[in-house]
N, C-alpha and C positions, 0 to 999 in steps of 0.2 A: 649309381656311380656305376661306370662299367671297369674291367678287368683290364691287365695291359694284354692280356691273349686277344681279348675283342676288340684293341685297339688295333694290333699287328693285322688280323682279319682285315677289318677296315682298311688300313694301308695296299692290303694286298689287293682288295678290290678296286680300289682306285689309281692304282698304277698306270703310266699312260694315256688317263685319260688331261682334260683342258684343264690348266693350274687351278680355277676356280672351286673345282670338287675337294680340296685340300680342307674347303671349309665344312666339309664334313664331320672332320675330324675335331670339333671344338666340344669341350667337355672335362671331366675329370676320371683317371684313370689307376685302379691300385697297383701298383708295383710292391717290390720287395720292400716294405717298411717305409714306404712314401708313397705319396698322391702325388700323380705327374697333371698338371691341367693346363691345356692349351686355352688360353685363355682370348688370344686374337690371331688370327689369320693373316697373313699378308695379301693383298691382291692381287701380285704378283710377283714372277722372284727377281725384280727390279727394285723394287717396293721397300719401306721400311720393312726391317724382318718383321719375324711374328713372335706374340708375346707369351711365354712362358712359365709358369712357376714350378714349384716344386714342397710340398708339406709333408712336413716332418714331426712328429709327438716327441717330448724329451722323456717320455718312457721308452720310446726305443734309442734316441740318440746319446742318451746317458750322460749329458752333461750334469754336473751336481748344481744343487738347488740355489747355492750362494752364486752363482753364476748368472743369475738371470732374477735376482730379488727384487731390486728396483730400476727405474731407469736409466742408470749411470751404468750399471751393469749389462743392463739389455743393448745396449746402443753400443758396448765396447765389444760384447759376446759378439752382434749383430757385424759389427766393423771387422773383428780377428776372423768371421768365416767367412764372407765375401772374400778377404784377400786370400783365404786359404783356397776355395771354391775358384777364384780368377786362376791361380796357379793351373789349378787340375783342367781348366775349360782351356788357355792356353796350348795346351797338347795335341787338342780337339780340332780346332777351327777350324775350318775351311778342310778337312781331309775327306768329309765328303763332298764329291764334286757335281759340278754341275754349273749353270747360266745366271747371272746378274750375284743376286747374295749366296748363293745357293751354297750349302757347309758353314756357314758363318754362327758361331755359337759366342756370344758377347753377352759380358758381363759388366756393372760398372766398375769402374777402375780408381782405387782410393789413392790419396796423395798420402803428404805425411801427418795430415789432419785426421781426427777423428770422428766423422760427422754422422748422424741418424739418416738411413737412406731405406730408400723404398727397394734396393736390391734384395735387403736382409733383414728380414724383421721377427724378433723373437719378443712372444709372449709367455704369459706364466701357461699357458697349453703346449707350445711347441715354436718349432721356426717354419718360416714361409721365405724361401728362395726367390727369387722374379730374375729373367734373365730373357735374350732373345735368342732366335734360332732361324737363321735362314732356311727355307722349306727349299729342299732340291727340286731344281727342273732342268730339262734339255729343252733350248728356247722358252716355251710356253706350256713344256706338254712334263707333268708328273712322274718325278723320277722317287719314287717311294722307297725302293731298298734302299736308297741311300739314306733316306729321312730314318727307317727302320735303323739302318746301321747305328746314326746318330742316336736315336729313341734308347734303342736296347743295348748298344755297344759299348758306346762314348759315356753318355749320361751317368748310367748305374754307377761305373769307376768313379767319374765326376763327385757325385750325388755322396757314396757313400766313405771316398777318402778324405773327402773336406766337412762334413755337416755329421761325423759320429764321432764321439767323443774318444773311444779308444784308437780310432785312426788318426788321433792329433799326437802333436807334441805337447802331452801336459803340460809341460814345463813353460812354455812360451804364450800359453791360453792363461795360465795363474798368473804369470809376469805380467803381461796386457790389463788383466782384471787389474791386479795388485796396483800396477802404474796408475790406472784411473782413478782408484781410489786414492792414492797420495794427492794426486793431480786434485780432487774435488778437495781434499782437507786442507790442502796450501789458498784455496779459493776462498776455505769456509774463514782461514787467517789472516786474509789481508782485509776484510771487514773490521773482524776481532781489533785488528793491532794497529788501523785507520792506516794501510799501505795501499795506494794506488796499485803496483805490483812487484814481482820479486823475479831475481834471476839468479840460479845457482850458479854455486861456484863450480867450475869444470866445464858450463854449458857451451857449445857450441853457437857463436852465431852466426858466424858465418854462411852464405848458402854456395852452393859449386859454382853457380852461375845465373844467368839475369835471368833463363827460360828454365831452371833447374830447382826446386826447394829441397834437394836432399844435400845434407851439410856438407861443408869444405873440407876435403883432406888435408892434414897436416895445418888446420889453422889453429890460432891460438884461443887458448881456453881461457873462458873469463873467468875472473877474480874480483872478487868484491871489493874495494874500499874497506877501511877500517872500520873507518867510522858509520858506516853504512851496514856493514855484517851484522845478519841476524842468521839466528839456528832455528829450525822447526825439527819437531820429533815428528815425524810421518808414521802412521800406521804401520805401513810393510817395510819401506827402508829403511827406519829408523833417523836418526839425526841427518839434516841437510843444514849447509849453511849457503849465505848467498846475499846477495843486494835487496834488500829491503827499500822500495822508491816512496818515500812516506806521502800522504795527502797535500795536496798546497800545491804550490807551482814548483815546476822541476824545470830546470834549464841543462840541456845537454849542450855543450863545445866542444872544440876541437880543432885544430887542422883539417885539412880537405882529405878525404881518403885515411882518415885516422879512426871508422868503424862509428859515427853519430849516427849516420842513417840506420846502418845494419842497426843497432840496439834499438833503435826507435820500428825498426820494421819487425823484429823481436818481439816486442811489446804488444804491436797492433794485431801480431796472429796469435799471443800470448790468451786470446780470446776462446782460443781452441784447445783443446785436449791433443796432445801427439803423441806419437808412436815410437817405442824404446828402439834405441839408435836415431832418434832424429837431430840430436845436440841439444835441443829446447825444450825437452819434455818438461824440465821443470823452470821453466819462464812461462809466469804467469798471471795474468793482467785482470784487472777488473771484467767480469765478463760484460759490462754494460759500455766498455771504453769505445770510443767513436774516433774514427782518422779523418781529419778533415782537411779541405785544401781547396782554392782559390778552382773554377768552373767556368771559363769566359765562353757564354754562347748557351749556358745552362737555363733551362726554363723555372720559372718561379710564379707561385700562383697563391695569393691573398697571405702574405706572411708577415709578421710583425718585426721588421728590421729595425724600429728607431731606436734601441738600446744600442744601434753603432753607427746607424747613418739616418740624418735628422735636416731638413731645410733645403732640400733641391733646388736647383736653379730652375726646373722645370715644372715645380710646385707638388711632383709627383706624391704621394700618400706612402709616408715610409710606416706608419700603423696595418698597413692592410697594402703591401708590395707585390703587386705583379709584374712580370717581362717575359717575354717570349726570349730575351738576348741579354742573359744578365752579363754585366762588366764582372770581372776578378773579384773586388770588394763587395759588390753586390750579393754575388755569390758565396762568397763565403762569410759574408752575415747571415745569410738566408740558412747557409749547410748546420752555422753555430745553433740558430734559435730552433730548425726540426730536430736536432740533437737534444737537443733540453726538452722539447715535445716528448722525443722518444724516451725518454727517460735515462741517458747517458749522464755517467757522474764522472767521466773522466774524459778529457778532449787530447788526442793526439797530434801535434801538427809540425810542421818540418818548412822552416823559413823559405827554404827551396821552392817548397810547391803552394807555398802562400802568397796572395795579394800583399807585395810590399806596404802599399798605401793605406793597408786595412791594419798590417801589421803595427806600422809606427810612425812617427812623424818626429823626426829628430829638432833640435834646440833651433836651427838656425832654418830650416823650414818652417817652426810655428813664429820665428822673427819675422818672415817674409810674407807668408800668408797666415793673418791671424784666424784665432775660432771664428769669429763672426764669419767668414770667408770660406770655411773649411766644413763641407757636410759630415766628414768620417769621424767618428771617436773609434781611434787606434782600441786594438784586442790589447795592447799593451797597458792602457787604464782602465780595462774591463776586467782583466784577469782577477785582480785581487776581489774585488767585489764577487765575480761568478764563484771564487771559492766561499767566499766567507757569507753571500749572503742566499746562494744556489746549490752549497756544496759539490761545485765543481772543481776537479781537480786539473790542473793540466800539465802536460810534462810535451815539452817544445824545443826542438832542435835549432839552433841559432848558431850563423857562422860571421853573418854581417856587421850588424849592429848591436854595442854593448849597452841600450838601453834595457835589454830584459834582465840583464844582471839587479838590478833594482827592484826589483819586483819579485825577483825570483827567493824561493824557501832552502830551495838544494840546491847546488850546481854541480855537474856531472860534467869533469872535460874527459873524453876520450883519445888515449897517447896509444898511438899504436894499436890500440883493440884493448888497450887494459886502462879500466874507468880509474880517477879520481877524485877524490871529493876535495873540489876546491872553493866551499861554501864560503868559510872563513877569510879565505885571504881576497875574494872576490867583495867581501862585507867593506873590507877596509878601504880597499881599490875604489868603493861607489862612493865614500865619504870623500874623498879627495876628487872624486868626478861627479858632482852632484846634478841633479836633473833639474832642469830650470822649474817654476812653480806653472804647473796651468789648472785651470779650470774647467774640472769635468763634469758633464752634465750629471745629476743624479742619476741614480742604478735603478731602474726598474723591470720587472720581469714580463718579456713578452708576454699580451693577451692576443686571442687572437679565434674567431669562429670560423673555420673553415671548413664551408660545406662542402662535400667531394661533387662534382659534375663530372661526368663522363664525355669525351668524345664523339659527336654523331659521325656514325657510319652508313653509306650509301646500304640502301637495302638490297639483302641478299637472295636469289632467285631461290633458295631454299628456305628463308623467311614461312613463317606461317601467320597468319593474324591471329592478335591474341595472347602468340606464344614469345617468351622473352627472344631475344635475338642473339644468335651464335656465332661469337667470335671465335677467330681461329688465331694463335700463336703459333711463333714460330721462333726459336732459339738460336740467338749468334754464338756460340759459345757461351763464355764467362761473362763476355763486355755487353751483354742487352738481348732486348728482344723485338718483337714486331706483335703487336695484338692489334686486329684488323689491320687499316693503314697508317698505324702510328706507331715510329718507332721509338720503344723507351730506351735511353744510353745509361749504360752501367760503367761505362769504364773507368770512372773516377771514385766509386763505391768501392776501394782498395781492400775493404775486408772482405769481399766476395772471395774466396779462392777455389769456387768449383761449379761448373756450369751447369752441374743436376740442382745448386742452390737457385742458378739465376730460373733453370726453369719452373722450378717453384715457384718463384716471384711472380712468373708468365701465368701459371696456373690461377693465384691467387688474386691477382688484378682481373684475369677472367671472370674469376666469380664474383668479383666486387663489382665488376661492370654488368656482369648479366644478374645478380641479385640483390645487391647492396646498397648500389648506388640510384641512389632516388631524388636527389637534390633539396635535401633533409637532414639525411645524416650527414655527419661532420667528419674528415679526415680522420682524427683520433679516435673519433666513435667505430666506423668501421675497422681502422686498422687494429685497433683493441678486440673487436670482435673475433676476427681471425687469430689474433695469437692464442685469444681463450680457446680457440675449437683445434686449434693444433697443439695445444695442450693437453688439451682434454683425449682426444684421437689421436695423435700424431699426424702422420703424413695420410692415415688411410682419409684423411680429410680430403684429397683430391681426388677421390672415388667420385666418378662420374655414370658408373654402373654395377656388374657385380665385380670386378676384379680392380686392380690400382697397379699399373703399369712399375717397370725397373727405370730408374733414370732420374727419380728426383730425390734431393736433400733438404735437410733444414735450414732455412735460413733464421737469424737473428730478428725481433721484431726491430730493431735500428735498419735492418737491410730493408723489410718490409716497408717501412716509413720512407727509406732511401728510393726504393723503387715508385711508392706511390706520389712520391713529391717530383719525380719529374715525368711524371707522365702526362703530357701535353693534352690539355683540354681549357673550353674556352673559359 
C-alpha cells in the first residue's frame, strides 16, 4: 500500500499526458483514517466513470457494536451511511471541471426502501464504501490538478462527515436501527399469529404521484377496522395497533378510486423495510409474498400448468408447457406455478391486471360453454385448495365479479381510503346469491423437472478455445436487461423496485450461463445454489476480480426465479 503523498506525486507526474496514463493510479493509498482504493480507471473521459472505494475500520469510525451485530443491523447501517454520503457528495459533484464525465462523483441513490447494496458494505471489521468518479481531462488530455482537488479536498470532507459516528446525528441513526429491529419483530409475529400482513393505524398509504414513492401530503391516515385490529408490543416503539390480515383468502373491494389498489401496492412493497417518515414503515407483508398478473407475450418454458389449464384444442402438453408468446391466461397460470416453486406463501392479485377468463367464469358462461369445452379451471375454483392443501394465502383486489365473495375468509371494503370489515354482511348475501355447483378437477400440486438451458450466442472474436464464453450484459433501468443478444423483460415483475436489483439479476444470470447451465442441472437447483451463495457471501458473490463495484442491490429468491423464468432459451 502506498501513502497519500505518493498518490499526489503520481498525479503531478502524469499531468497533461494522454488519458490512458491515469491507469497507473490503480492501487490502494493510506489517507487520514481511511484507505482509498482506485479499483478501475475509465478508458476515456466519456466512458463510464472510474470505480473507487474507501475502507474504514470500526475502531476509527466509532460506531457502537450493536449497530453491526447481525445482518439486519449491518444492512440498515449501510443504508443510513450511504444516504449520508450521497448528501455530502452532491455538494461536490462536477465542481472539478473538464470534458465528458470529468468531475462526476456518483453514489447509489436509495429510495424509500432499505436494501443491501454494494455501495456500502458493513462487516465485523469495518466499512467499505464504493462509488464512481469521473477522472478530469481537457479533451483526452489528463487534468490531474482537478482530480487532486477531488481526492484531497472534496472527498476527505465527504468521508469524514458521512462515515464517522461523532459527525453524524446519533439520534437519527439510533432511530433507523431501532425501526429496523421493530420491523423485523413484526415479520416474526406474522408467522406466529398466522397473519399474511399487517398495516398499522396511522399509516400513510397513498404515494405522492405515479412516479414518486414518497408519501402523499395531507392524505387520509389508515385506521384499522375494529374486527381486524390487533396490537403488538415492539421492542423499541412499544405498543402499536393496526390491521392484521389473517392467512387464508382475503378480498379487498370498494368503489373506483377508493384505495383498493393503493392498499395492495403497500402490501406488495411490505416485503421491504422502509425508512422513517415513509408512512409505510409498519406495513409489513410475509417476506415471500408474490405479486402476480397476466403477461401477454411472455416466454414460458417447461412449466406444469395443468392445475389450471388442460385439454387444449391443439393437444399441447400442459404438464410441460412451453410457448414463445403466452396468452393472458397461460402466462398467469405459469406465474402462479413458478411462484409456488419459488416458495411464495402469499399471492397478491389485482383483478384489473389479471386475465378475466383465468380468474372466474360466471354461471351464465358455464351454462353456455360446458366444462368439457373449457380448458381453463379458473383461479376462483383453485384458491381454496391452494390455501388448505398448499398453505398459500391469497389477497385479491376485486371490483367486478361477486363470485369471489363466496370463497373469501375476510372481506375488506375500502371506503374513501378507510377500510371496513364487511365479512359478516357478505356471508349473508352469499346465501341469497349462491354459486351454481360445478365439478372442479381434482387438486394436484404441480410437478416439473425443468432442466435449464441457455440461448446459443454467436462466437465472440474474444473467445478462446477451451475457455467458457464471456457474455456481455446491459441493464435497461429497472425494467430489464440484455444478455448477449437476448432481452430479458422484467417490466411486470412488480416487486423489483431498483435498477441495482436488476443489475444484480443480470450478473446472476450471466454467472449461471457461464458456469452452471450444463443441460443437466434443473432451474430450481441453479437458483437455489445462487441464493445460498448470496446468503453466505452477500453481494461479494458478484466479484469477478479483486474488487466489487458500486451499483448492485440484493434481490429476493422470488425475483431470481422471475428473471430466470423470463430468459428466452431453446
